[in-house]
C-alpha positions in Angstrom: 116.0 101.5 138.5 116.7 104.6 136.9 113.6 106.7 136.7 115.1 108.8 133.5 113.8 108.8 130.6 116.0 107.7 127.1 116.9 110.6 125.1 115.5 109.9 121.8 117.7 110.0 118.5 116.8 110.4 115.8 118.9 108.7 112.8 118.4 108.5 109.7 119.2 105.1 107.5 121.1 105.2 104.2 117.6 103.9 101.5 120.1 101.5 101.0 119.6 99.5 104.4 116.0 100.1 104.3 116.1 98.6 101.2 118.2 95.8 102.1 115.9 95.3 105.6 112.3 95.5 103.2 113.5 92.9 100.9 114.1 90.8 103.5 110.3 91.5 105.2 108.9 91.0 101.2 111.2 87.4 101.2 109.5 86.5 104.7 105.8 87.7 103.4 106.3 85.6 99.8 107.1 81.9 102.7 103.5 82.7 104.4 100.6 80.0 103.1 98.3 82.8 102.5 100.4 84.7 101.0 98.6 87.5 98.8 100.8 88.0 95.5 104.1 89.6 94.9 102.8 93.5 93.4 100.7 93.4 96.9 103.6 91.8 99.3 105.5 94.7 98.2 103.2 97.8 98.5 102.1 97.1 101.8 105.7 96.8 102.6 107.2 100.3 101.3 103.7 101.5 102.7 104.8 100.4 106.5 108.3 101.8 106.6 107.4 104.6 103.9 109.9 103.9 101.2 109.5 105.4 97.9 108.3 103.1 95.9 109.4 104.4 92.5 113.1 104.1 94.3 112.5 100.7 95.4 111.8 99.6 92.5 114.3 100.8 90.4 116.7 99.4 93.6 115.3 95.5 92.7 115.6 96.0 88.9 119.2 96.3 89.7 119.8 94.3 92.2 118.0 91.4 90.3 120.6 89.6 88.6 122.1 89.1 91.4 118.6 87.7 93.1 118.4 84.8 90.3 122.0 84.3 90.9 121.7 83.6 93.9 118.6 82.3 94.3 120.1 79.5 91.5 122.9 78.8 93.5 120.8 77.5 96.3 118.5 75.5 94.1 115.5 77.9 94.1 115.5 78.9 90.7 116.2 76.8 87.0 
């Protein structure tokens, strides 16, 4: 067994990648039976992930059409 500690590497992740992960976390939270409202979920996720909420909300607004299309295609929205 190797007793050497792994070197710590600082990796910068592109904001879009973080926002995609945040969207996944939000979707997972929404599936919980006792889930709070969407705004509360978003606030909690961006706080835990250290994401700038204003930039994330802009990203959501820009991709809302795509999200709605995907939901309709899968039968989740009228």
